Every structure is written in structure tokens, then in C-alpha cells.
C-alpha positions in Angstrom: 0.7 -0.2 0.2 1.2 3.5 -0.5 3.5 4.9 2.0 2.3 1.9 3.9 -1.0 3.1 4.8 -3.6 0.0 6.3 -7.0 -0.5 6.6 -9.5 1.1 5.1 -8.7 4.3 2.3 -10.0 6.2 0.3 -9.8 6.0 -2.9 -8.9 9.0 -3.9 -7.8 11.3 -1.0 -5.9 8.3 1.3 -5.4 11.0 4.1 -8.8 10.7 4.8 -9.9 7.0 6.4 -12.9 4.8 6.6 -12.3 5.0 11.4 -12.2 1.6 12.1 -15.2 0.8 15.3 -14.4 -2.5 16.3 -12.5 -5.9 15.6 -13.7 -9.2 16.1 -11.0 -11.9 15.9 -11.6 -16.6 16.7 -9.6 -19.0 15.3 -8.6 -22.2 15.6 -4.7 -23.3 16.4 -4.0 -26.5 15.0 -0.2 -27.2 16.8 1.1 -24.7 14.4 -1.1 -23.3 12.4 -3.3 -20.8 12.3 -7.0 -20.7 10.8 -8.4 -17.2 11.8 -11.4 -15.1 11.2 -11.7 -11.7 11.7 -14.9 -9.1 11.6 -13.7 -5.4 11.2 -16.7 -2.6 11.4 -16.1 0.5 9.6 -18.1 3.5 9.4 -18.2 6.4 7.6 -19.2 9.7 9.5 -18.7 12.3 6.7 -21.7 14.3 5.1 -21.0 12.3 2.2 -20.2 9.3 0.2 -16.6 8.1 -0.6 -15.0 5.4 -2.8 -12.6 3.4 -0.3 -10.1 0.7 -0.6 -9.4 -1.9 2.5 -6.0 -3.0 2.9 -4.2 -5.7 4.1 -0.5 -6.6 4.5 0.0 -10.5 3.5 2.7 -11.1 5.9 2.9 -14.5 6.2 -0.8 -15.5 5.9 -2.8 -16.8 3.0 -6.7 -14.9 2.7 -9.0 -17.6 1.5 -11.9 -15.5 2.4 -13.9 -12.6 2.0 -16.7 -10.8 2.4 -18.2 -7.3 2.9 -21.7 -6.6 4.8 -24.1 -3.3 4.2 -27.5 -2.9 5.4 -29.5 -5.5 3.2 -26.6 -5.8 1.0 -24.1 -8.6 2.1 -21.8 -9.7 -1.1 -19.3 -12.5 -1.2 -15.8 -11.8 -3.1 -15.2 -14.6 -6.2 -12.0 -15.0 -8.3 -11.9 -13.4 -12.0 -9.5 -11.8 -14.3 -8.5 -8.9 -13.5 -9.6 -6.5 -16.2 -12.8 -8.7 -16.7 -13.4 -7.6 -13.0 -12.5 -3.8 -13.2 -14.8 -3.5 -15.9 -17.7 -5.0 -14.3 -16.8 -2.4 -11.0 -16.6 0.8 -13.1 -20.2 -0.6 -14.5 -21.8 -0.7 -11.6 -19.5 1.6 -9.7 -21.3 4.4 -12.8 -25.1 3.4 -12.3 -25.1 4.3 -8.2 -24.5 0.2 -7.5 -22.2 -0.6 -3.7 -19.9 -2.6 -5.7 -16.9 -4.5 -4.2 -13.4 -5.5 -6.0 -10.8 -7.3 -3.9 -7.7 -8.0 -6.2 -3.7 -8.6 -5.0 -1.2 -5.1 -5.7 0.1 -5.6 -9.6 3.3 -4.1 -7.6 3.5 -6.4 -4.5 2.8 -9.8 -4.4 2.4 -9.5 -0.6 -0.3 -6.9 -0.5 -4.2 -7.7 -0.4 -6.4 -4.7 -1.4 -10.8 -4.7 -1.5 -11.9 -1.5 -3.3 -16.0 -0.5 -2.1 -17.2 1.8 -3.8 -20.4 4.3 -3.0 -20.2 4.2 0.9 -23.4 6.0 2.5 -22.4 9.1 4.6 -23.3 7.2 8.4 -23.2 3.6 6.8 -21.5 0.9 8.4 -19.8 -1.7 6.7 -18.8 -5.2 8.0 -15.7 -6.6 6.3 -15.3 -10.0 7.2 -11.9 -12.1 6.3 -10.7 -15.8 6.7 -7.3 -16.5 6.1 -4.2 -18.9 7.5 -1.1 -18.9 9.0 1.8 -19.7 11.0 2.6 -19.1 14.8 6.0 -18.6 15.2 8.4 -21.6 17.4 11.3 -21.3 20.0 12.5 -24.0 22.6 13.0 -23.1 26.2 14.6 -24.4 28.7 12.3 -23.7 32.3 13.1 -25.4 35.7 15.8 -27.0 33.8 12.6 -28.9 32.1 13.1 -28.2 28.0 9.4 -26.4 26.8 8.6 -24.3 23.3 7.4 -21.2 22.9 4.2 -21.3 20.5 3.5 -18.2 19.0 0.5 -16.5 18.3 0.5 -12.8 17.1 -2.7 -10.7 15.5 -1.5 -8.7 11.8 -1.3 -4.9 12.5 -4.0 -4.3 10.1 -6.3 -5.5 12.5 -5.1 -3.1 15.1 -3.6 -0.5 14.5 -1.2 0.7 16.9 -3.1 4.2 19.0 -0.3 7.2 19.1 -0.8 11.1 19.5 -0.5 12.6 17.1 0.3 16.5 18.7 0.9 18.0 14.5 -2.6 16.8 13.7 -5.5 18.1 15.0 -8.5 14.7 13.3 -7.6 11.3 14.1 -6.6 9.7 10.8 -4.7 6.1 9.8 -1.0 5.7 9.2 1.9 3.5 8.8 -0.6 1.5 10.5 -1.3 3.6 13.2 -4.7 5.4 15.1 -3.4 9.1 15.8 -6.3 11.5 17.9 -7.2 11.0 21.2 -8.8 8.0 22.4 -8.2 5.0 21.3 -11.4 4.8 18.3 -11.9 0.9 18.2 -12.6 -2.0 20.5 -10.9 -5.5 19.8 -12.3 -8.6 20.9 -10.1 -11.9 20.5 -10.9 -15.7 21.3 -9.3 -19.3 20.2 -9.7 -23.0 20.2 -6.4 -25.0 21.1 -5.0 -27.6 20.0 -1.7 -29.3 20.8 0.1 -32.9 20.6 1.7 -31.3 23.8 -0.1 -30.8 27.3 -0.8 -26.8 28.1 1.3 -25.9 30.9 0.0 -21.8 30.0 -1.0 -19.0 27.6 -0.1 -16.1 28.0 0.8 -12.7 26.5 3.5 -10.0 27.5 0.6 -7.0 27.3 -2.5 -8.5 27.5 -4.6 -11.8 30.3 -6.2 -14.4 29.2 -9.0 -16.4 30.5 -8.4 -20.6 29.8 -10.5 -23.3 30.3 -9.5 -26.3 29.8 -10.9 -28.6 26.9 -9.3 -31.7 27.8 -8.3 -33.6 31.1 -4.9 -33.8 29.5 -4.8 -30.2 28.7 -4.3 -30.4 25.1 -6.6 -28.4 24.3 -8.5 -25.1 25.8 -10.6 -22.3 24.8 -9.1 -18.9 25.3 -10.5 -15.1 25.2 -9.5 -11.8 25.8 -9.8 -11.3 29.8 -8.1 -7.2 29.6 -8.7 -4.4 28.0 -7.0 -4.0 24.6 -4.4 -0.8 24.3 -3.2 -0.4 21.0 0.4 0.5 21.7 1.3 -3.2 21.0 0.1 -6.1 19.0 -2.3 -9.0 20.0 0.2 -11.6 21.3 -0.8 -15.2 22.5 1.8 -17.3 23.5 1.6 -21.2 24.1 4.2 -22.8 26.6 4.2 -26.4 26.0 5.3 -29.4 29.0 8.3 -30.6 26.1 9.5 -29.2 23.0 7.8 -29.3 19.8 8.4 -31.4 17.7 9.5 -31.6 13.6 5.9 -33.0 12.4 3.3 -33.2 9.0 0.1 -32.5 9.3 -2.8 -33.8 6.5 -5.8 -32.2 6.1 -9.1 -34.1 3.4 -9.8 -31.4 1.0 -13.8 -31.7 0.0 -14.6 -34.7 -2.7 -17.2 -32.1 -4.4 -14.6 -30.1 -4.7 -13.3 -30.3 -8.5 -10.7 -27.2 -8.1 -7.0 -27.3 -5.5 -9.4 -27.7 -2.1 -10.9 -30.8 -3.4 -6.9 -32.8 -3.4 -5.2 -33.0 0.3 -2.0 -31.9 1.2 0.3 -32.3 4.1 2.0 -30.0 5.3 6.2 -30.6 7.1 7.1 -28.5 9.5 11.3 -29.4 10.6 12.1 -28.2 14.3 15.7 -28.9 14.0 18.3 -28.5 16.7 21.0 -26.5 16.8 21.9 -26.1 20.6 24.2 -27.9 20.5 26.5 -26.0 17.6 24.9 -22.4 18.8 28.6 -21.1 20.9 30.4 -22.9 17.7 32.0 -20.0 15.5 32.5 -20.8 12.9 30.3 -23.3 11.7 29.9 -25.0 8.5 26.6 -24.8 6.7 25.2 -26.8 4.2 21.3 -25.0 3.0 19.2 -28.3 0.2 16.3 -26.8 -1.5 13.6 -29.0 -3.4 11.9 -27.0 -6.0 8.9 -29.0 -7.1 9.4 -28.9 -11.4 5.9 -30.5 -11.1 3.3 -29.9 -14.1 0.8 -27.6 -11.6 4.3 -25.5 -12.1 4.2 -24.7 -15.2 4.3 -21.4 -16.6 4.5 -18.6 -14.4 5.1 -20.6 -11.7 7.6 -21.7 -12.3 8.6 -18.4 -12.8 8.6 -17.3 -9.7 10.2 -20.2 -7.8 13.5 -19.7 -10.9 13.5 -16.1 -9.3 13.4 -16.8 -5.8 15.7 -19.7 -5.8 18.4 -17.4 -7.3 17.5 -14.7 -4.6 18.0 -17.2 -2.0 20.8 -18.1 -3.7 22.4 -15.0 -3.2 21.9 -14.6 0.0 24.2 -17.4 1.0 27.1 -17.1 3.4 30.2 -17.5 1.7 31.9 -21.2 2.8 28.8 -22.3 2.3 27.9 -25.1 1.1 24.4 -26.2 -0.9 22.7 -28.6 -2.9 19.4 -28.0 -4.9 17.3 -31.0 -5.9 14.2 -30.3 -7.2 11.3 -33.2 -8.4 8.7 -33.6 -10.4 7.9 -37.2 -12.3 11.9 -38.1 -10.9 13.9 -36.2 -8.0 17.2 -35.0 -10.3 20.0 -33.0 -8.2 22.5 -30.5 -9.5 25.3 -32.4 -8.0 26.3 -35.6 -7.9 27.4 -35.9 -3.6 
């Protein structure tokens, strides 16, 4: 987004924005994967209708569902070619209809934009966004016992920072922050947490959670934000497990009646190497192995993007680092014999 602005920004005048009034978040965490559903409530407090766009950076998350609701309208996004979607959007806008268009930034693959036109004065807009992401994890020692911390962080675009702005007399969003006299929005957060290890605690550095155990072995829990959220930090949930989270693979079965990619089964492999034994060794020799998919699914632009990414990673390897490239399709091939 231009100048790092996020949220519901007015098209053509990005100094003006539609105020965020409430954020509602519910998620399901299974091991290190989070399925998140968010509802953002915005209200056009101006005395005129506005044409706006919702800007959401894709920082390590993938959006899979979008809905926009206003009054009696409920619109669900569908994928269309970019130019076809723009023609439909412009036609609807010209006839005075409320219309929505979600698109990916052509110049930045990591920004998801939702164009919203003709928001009447004093109208309330609900944006329902669903995405999947992963949790950061670190191994720690507590009371001489091995534990792991799985850290869930809500994207800052959904909880813009509040800070006093002495140079502006009005509220506005800029660089992911909110300025004004008071924090203009409220937030609710709940989560169902399921871990393969016993959960020792669910905490945060700046917030307080209520935890209800959903199983006798404390591997399942229902979590809700108990404290009032102050928008001066990221909303995080730190899940401490008893024992270290090891490498594992998770399988998600596809829908049997869906002919597209959602009908296919998929596997997520999580590798958790333990480098503690060599953490203090100087000049450690390292080797990096790149695994590249060159199956039929990767034809066209996909394989080009993979090649560009691989080249970028190769340029970033440290001096003296050994590397190997293994590609797979109909058969597996290694770049070097050993």
C-alpha cells in the first residue's frame, strides 16, 4: 500500500480514512497452524459518500475468504481475471450501485486490496476476512526442563497502533497507526487451541487471557481475551507447552465434491532442527538444501517465480556455505552428484 497505509483508506485521498470502530477475532490453532476469522467494523462518519479500499498486507498469511456487508447487502468475493473484474466494478460504480472488488497489488505480491465504492454517509461496513497462517516457535528451558513457546501474532493491519499526534487535529490512519484523543476501536478475541503436547500456560506480555481446559490432559483449551486491549502493541498469544515441539507432518483432507484445488489433500511438514549443541561454536560450516517442485502444477509463471526466488536465496548464502538443489516432478534430480 502507498506509504505503508493499511485499513479502509479513501481512494483518491489517502489522508482521509473510514474509521475503524470494532474488531472481532476468532481462531482455531492446531499445533503451529492458525485458521483465523476476523470481522472489522467501519463507519463513514463524513457527510458525503466515499469510495474506499481496504488494504491488508499478507505478512506470512494467506487469505481464502472475503465478505463485505452493508445494510441489507451481503457480497461474497469470487475470483475473476483482473481486467474483467475492473470492467464489472466500474460499470456498477457508474450506475450508483455499491460494489466491491478484491485484488492483489500488481507491484507488491504481499498486499491484498479490497476496493469498496459508494459508501453512504453514516453507513456501517462489515468486512469479514478469513486467512490461514503459522505460529512462530522457540525452544526454551524452564525450571531445567525443556519447553516450547508457540507464538500467535495478529496482523497489525487488524489492530492499528494508537499514538498521540500533536501535528494533526483529526483522527487518521497512517503507517498502520491511529492518531487522535482516544483509541477509537474495541477488540474481542477468542481461540480454540489444540496442541500435540500438554499446554502449560497461555499468556501474553501485555494482555491477560481467560483459559478453560477442554480436555483432561490439557492439550485442548478455549482462550478469550480478558483484559481491555490497548492499541500500543501487537496482540499476541504465547502458548507454552510441556516438552519440545518436534518435527511433524499434518494432513488435511480435501472436500470430496470440490473439483478444484480445495478438493485435493495436502500435507504440511514442519521441521524443527535443534541447533543448541552448536549454537556457541564459531565458524560453523553450514549446508543448505533447496527442494524445488517442478511438477505439472508449476508450469508457466509458477516455475518462473520459483526460479527467481531460488536465485535470490542463492545470492544470500554466506561465504563458504555448501548447497544442493533437489528438484522433483516425474522423477527426482539433484544438481550435484553428492
